[in-house]
C-alpha positions in Angstrom: 98.8 113.2 127.0 98.0 113.5 123.0 96.2 116.8 122.0 96.6 116.2 118.2 99.0 116.1 115.3 101.2 119.0 115.2 100.1 121.6 112.6 97.9 119.2 111.0 94.3 119.0 112.4 92.7 116.8 109.6 94.3 113.4 110.7 93.4 114.8 114.5 89.9 114.9 113.8 89.5 111.6 112.2 91.3 109.9 115.2 88.9 111.2 118.0 85.5 109.9 118.5 83.3 111.1 121.6 86.6 112.6 123.3 88.5 109.3 122.9 91.4 108.7 120.9 91.1 105.8 118.5 93.7 104.6 116.0 94.1 101.1 116.5 93.2 98.1 114.4 91.0 96.0 116.8 87.7 95.5 115.3 84.5 95.8 117.6 81.7 93.6 116.3 78.5 93.2 118.3 80.4 93.7 121.6 83.3 91.5 120.8 86.8 92.8 120.3 88.5 90.7 117.3 92.4 91.2 116.8 92.9 91.2 112.8 96.4 89.7 113.5 94.5 86.3 114.9 92.3 86.1 112.0 95.0 86.6 109.5 97.0 84.0 111.4 94.2 81.5 111.0 93.9 82.5 107.2 97.6 82.1 106.4 97.4 78.7 107.4 95.6 77.5 104.4 97.9 76.4 101.5 96.3 78.5 98.9 96.6 81.8 100.8 99.9 83.5 99.9 99.0 86.9 101.9 96.1 88.4 103.6 94.9 91.4 105.4 91.9 91.7 107.7 90.0 95.0 108.7 86.7 96.1 110.1 84.0 97.5 108.0 81.0 99.5 109.3 77.7 97.5 109.7 74.7 99.3 111.0 73.6 96.4 112.9 77.1 95.2 114.5 79.3 98.3 114.5 81.7 96.6 112.2 82.0 93.4 110.4 85.1 91.5 109.6 86.3 91.8 105.9 89.4 89.8 105.0 91.4 90.3 101.6 93.3 87.5 100.3 96.1 86.9 97.7 96.3 83.5 96.4 99.6 81.5 96.4 101.0 80.8 92.8 99.2 78.1 91.4 95.9 78.4 92.7 93.3 80.0 90.5 91.5 83.0 91.8 87.8 83.7 91.0 86.5 87.3 89.9 86.0 88.4 93.6 89.5 87.4 94.6 91.8 88.9 92.0 93.2 91.6 93.8 96.4 92.8 95.4 96.8 94.5 98.9 97.1 98.1 99.4 100.6 98.7 100.8 102.8 101.5 102.0 106.2 102.3 100.2 107.9 100.1 103.0 105.4 97.3 102.3 103.4 97.6 105.3 99.5 96.6 104.3 97.5 99.5 104.8 94.4 98.3 106.6 92.7 101.8 106.8 92.3 101.5 102.9 90.8 98.2 103.3 88.4 99.6 105.7 87.6 102.8 103.7 86.8 100.5 100.4 84.5 98.2 102.6 82.4 101.1 103.8 81.8 101.9 100.2 
């Protein structure tokens, strides 16, 4: 069984809630379990979407709501609210945890 991160208690504390280890990307909103991959797959079908990432952000009534961050394809004009880049790791993996944190602000 998992007891914690070796010699690093801070990530361990953030991963446990009410005695349950939670680190998956599944969004629980109004008792629905929403997989970000399915939402991203639907968004990426739009010709104006080059890249996207979906994460849950805290909501006082629903627990979490879905937030999509979208990068438009070349040639599509973004509005001021859409001009952005997705946060990524050095290897290029999208950092959903950072999107969740920004959505909570």
